N, C-alpha and C positions, 0 to 999 in steps of 0.2 A: 472470721471477717475476711481474711485473705481469700479463702475458697469462694466466698460469696462474690467478691470483686472479680475473681477469675471467671466465675460462672456468668456474671453479667457481661463481661468483655466478650466471652465466647458467643453468647446469645446475640450481642450487638453485631459481631462479625458475621454470624450466620444470617441474620436479617438483612444486613448490607449486601451479602452475596446474593440472596434471593431477589433483592431489589435490582441489582445489577443484571441478573439473568432475565428478570421480567422486562426491564426497560430495553435490554438488548433484543429480546424477542419482538418488542414493539418496533424497534429499529429495523429488524429483518422484514417485518410486514410492510413498513413504509418503503424500504428499499425495493422490495418486489413490486410494489405499486408503481414506483418510478420506472422500473424496467417495462412494465405493462404500458405505461403512458408513452414513453419515448419510442418503443417499438411499434406502437399503433399510429404514431404521428409522423414518423420518419420512414422514408424508403430505405431499402438495404444499401443503396448507393450513398445516401446521406449519412446513414449510420457508419458506413465504411469511412467516410470523410471525417466524421466526428472522432472515431477511434484513432484515426491517423493523426489528427491534431493533438489529441490527448497523449498519444505516444511520443510525439515530438516534444511535448512539454515534459514528459517523464524523463526523456533523455537529459534535458537540462537539469532536472531535479536530481537525477542520478549522479551527474558530473559534479555538481556543486553542493546541493543541499543535503543529500542523504548522509555523506560522511560527517558533516557538521552536526547533524541531528544526533547520530550515534555518539559522537565525541561529547556533546553537551549533556546528553542523558547520563553517560557514564561519569562525567566530571561533576555534575550537580548532584547526582545520586550519592556520590561519595563525599560531598562537601558538607559544611555545616548547614544550619537552618537558613541563614540569610543568603539571598541570591544577589550577587553583585550586578545590579541592574544596568549601571552605566557601562560596565565592561561588556555585558551581554548585548546591549543595544549597539555598542561600537562594533562588535564582531559582526552582528547581523547586517549593519549598514554596509560593511565591506563585502560580505557574502552576497547580498542582493545586487550590489554594484557589479561584482564579478559575473554574476548570472546574467545581468543585462548586457554586458559586453560580449559574453559568450553567445547569447541569443542573437545579437546583431551580426556577429561574425558568421554564425552558421546560416543565418537567413539569406546572406548574399548569394551563395551558390544555389540554394533552393529556389530563390526568386528568379535567378537567371535561367534555371532549367525548367521553370514553370511548375515546380512541385509544391508551391505554396503561394498564397495571395498575401499581399502586404498588410491587409486589414486583419489577418489572422495572427500577426505577430504579438499584438497586445494581449490577446486571449491566451496564447501559448505561455507568455512570460508571466502574466497574472495568475494563471492556474498553478504554475510551478511555485511561485512565491507564497500564495495563500495556502496551498496544500502543505508546504513546509512549515509555515507559521502555525497552522492549526494542529498538525501532527506533533510538532515539537511541544507546543503549549499543553496539549492534551496528555502527552507522554509525561511531561514534568509534573503536572497536576496529579496524574494517576500514581506516579511513583511516590508522591508525597501524601497519598491517602485520600484524595478527593475523587474516589471512583464513581460515586453517584452523579456528581456534576458532569464528569467526562462522558458517561453513557447518555446522560440527558442531552448533551451537545451533539452526540451522534444521531439521536432521534431528531433533534431540531434541524440539523444539517440536511438530513434526508427529506424531511417535510418541507423545508424551505426550498430545496431544489425543485420539488414537485410544484409548489405554489408559484414560484417565479416563472417556471417554464410554462405552466398552464396559463398564467396571466399574460405572458408574452405572446403565446399562440393565439389568444383571444383577439389580439390586435394586429397580428401579422402572421405570415405563413411560417410553418415549422421548417427549420433547417438545422444543419450541423452547427453553424455559427451561433444560432439562437440558443441551442442546447448548451454550447460551450460557455457563452457569456452569462447565461442565467445561472449556471453552476458557479462561475467566478463570483457573481454577486452574492450567492448563498454563502460561499466561503468567507467573503469580506464581512458580511453581517455576523456570521458566527464568530469571527475573530474579534469583532468589537465586544461581543458579550464575554468572550474568554478573557480579553484584556481587562475588562471591568472587574470580573471575578478574581482574576490574578492579583490585581492591585488591592483588593479587599481581604483576600484570604491567605496569601503567601507572605512570609517575612522576607523583606529585601532591604538593601541599602544602596546608596549611590556611589559605591566604591568603584574605582577604575581598575581594581586588581581582582584576581581570582580566576580570570579566564585568559588563556594565552592568546597572543596575536594570531591573525588568520594564517600567516605563513607557517607558524608552528603547528597550528591545528591541521593545516593541509598536509604538512610533512608527516604528522603522526597518523593521519587517517586516509591518505591518498589511496592506500590499498583497498579501502572500503569503496572509494569512488570508482576505481577500476572494477571492483566486484559488482557494484550496482549497475554500471554500464553494461557489463557482460551479462548480468542477470536480465537486464532489459532486452538486450539483443537475443538472449536465449529464449525468453518467454513471449516477446511481443514484436520482434522484428518482422514477422510475417505481415503485420498490419501495414508496415511501410512498403514491403515488397509487392504485395498484391495491389495496393493503390498505384504504385509506380508502374506496375505491369498492366494497369487498366482493368483490374478485376476486384474492385472494392466490395462488391456484393458477397463474394465467397468469403472474404475475411470477416465481413460484418456478420454473416450467418454463424460462422464458427465462434466469433467473439460473443454474440448474444447467447448462444446455447451454453458455452463453457462458463460465461459470466454467471449464469443461473446456478450451476453447480458450485462455482467459485464463491458466489454470494452466500450460499448456504454454509459452506465450509468456513468462509471468512467470518460470518456472523458468530458461529460457534467458537472459532479460534480467537476472536476478539474478546469474547467473554472470558475464555480460558486464560489468554495472555494478560488481560487486564487484572485478573485475580492473582495469577501465579508468576508472571514475568518479573514483578518487583522482587520476588524471592531469589531470582538469579542475581540481581544487583546486590541485594542484602547479604546473600551468602558468598558474594564475590566469586560466583560461578559454580559453587559446589552442588547447587540444586539442578544444574543443567540436564544431566542424564535422566533424572526423574521426570523433569519437565518434558523432555523429548519422548520418553516412553509413554507417558499418559497422552501426549498429543497424538501419537500414532494410533493409540486405541480409539480416541475420538474420531480420527480420520476414517478408520475402518467402519465405524458405526455410520458415519455420514455416507460413505461409499455404498453401503448396503441400501440405505434409504434412497439414494439417488438412482440406483439400478431398478428399484421397485416402482418408485413414484415419479421418475424423471419425465416420462412422456406426458403424464397427466399435469405435471407442474408447468410444462411448456405450453400445453393447450390452455391452461388457466391464466398464465402470466404473460404470454406473448401472443402473437398471431398464430393461427393454426398452421401456417406455412412452416413454422420452425419445428413442429412436433416430429417430423420424419427424421430429424437429426438428433433425436434424444440420446442416442448412444454416446454422443460427444460430451455429454454432461460430465462423465467420469473424468475426462481430462481436466476440467475445471477443479474438481475435488482434489485430484492428485497434485496439481500445481500448487494450490493453496496449502495443502498438507505439507508439501515440500518446503514452502515458504515459512511455515511454522518452525520446522526443524532447522532450516538455514538461518532464520532470524535468531533463534535461541543460541545456535552455535556462533553466530556473529557477535552477539553480546558477550558470550564467554571468551572468545578470542580477543575482543576489544579490551575486556577487563584484564586479560593476561598479557596485553601488549604484543599479541602474536597474530594480528590481523593479516599480515603479509602472506600467511599460509594460504589464504583464500585465493590469491591471485591466479595461481596455476589452475586450480579446479574451475574457477569462474571462466577463465579464458577457454579452457578445454570444452566446457559445457556449451559456451556460446558458439564456438566453432562448429561443434557437432550439430547443434540445433539449427544454426543459420545455413550450413551446408546442406543438411537434410531438408530444410524448408525450401531451399532453392531448387533442389532436385524435384520435390513434390510439386512446386509451382510450375516448373518447366514442363513436366510430363503429364501431370494431372491437375491442371489449373482450376477445375471446377469441383474437385473432390474435397468436400469439407472435412471428412473424417481423417484423411491422411495428414492434414496439417498438424494434428496433435501428436503424431507418432514420434518425431524427433524431439519435440518439446518434452514429452513425458520421459523418454529415455535419458535425456540430458539432466532432467530434474532429479531422477532417481540416482544418477551417477554422482552429482555434486552433493546431495544430501547424505548419501551413504559414506562418502569419504570424509565429510566434515564431522559426522558422528564418530568415526574412527579416531579422528584427531582429538576430539573432546575427550573420548575415553582414554586415549594415550596420555594426555595431560593429567587427567584425573587419577590415573594409576600411579603417576610419578609422585603424587602428594601423600 
């Protein structure tokens, strides 16, 4: 009888895994369709502005929301079944208020220098907030076994972005702001569905205890905030530099091409992490090196596919103008593969209360990437391929050293 129960459980897990993979493949297709639609509707200058606004939103996300997300996932993954909802809502109110103050503080010099328009502020703030809420909720649901719903939400999000953007374009002209605000609306609608499902499927109580105050959370996770900001500067600061230098089209071309490679890698890594990342939490970090090894094997497979089919994919999924830059697709694959490794190492170090180790490597990688990017922009402002060189080198640097630290901790046990 016991063997039969075990056999049924294994079969159920296998079928669930197949469903996750299948739905994620659907999400990939919808995501590629979204790339096709916005690249065909927006000029490279408008795309450059859109990526610029998104990057500013990511800055705020990195400063405030990312460390809180990591803290809460670790805290709630190791807690009992009930979620202390009142304490969770209280913390998130404080976090969102802090993010709003930060957004207003940073907007003043940017407005004064003419690097942003006042009507963009709402989109930047709303993008950061809803991105955090959706990512946190999906992560919590995934860690508690609701994998099918989570991947369905990813499909729904991609489809909703397309639908809202196409609907908006039918009534007005396409622009960076239109793409930004239609995406915000998609996040908001997705969050409503997640909240409804959350209330029906997860066990919670109205306790005011179980989650520490924001000051304590910040003190424990500020190293992750520094790391997230440095990671953003390392990988995406070029988007700001090229817009400020008056060359948004160069940054847009590089972003579109590398996003295609990154999207393929992200799609595969999201399936992988959705299935296996909970094992790192469950094993309290012991599964991390196995996770990283298999992640690198997946990345090598994707890199080969990108080298063979990259140019055809660009011709199919974007304007033909982008096909001549197909070699830059490999940068997108490398960056996302590095993020898989760095993300797993970050979870490991967070569980070991050793996240401060990341500060030095994140700062060093950011300095190398930004300095190298500034040199490339100054001397070769129209060269799309060279943008990725300092980014790739810095990503390899930080991933390698974090893996060494994980192995070092693992050998001590």
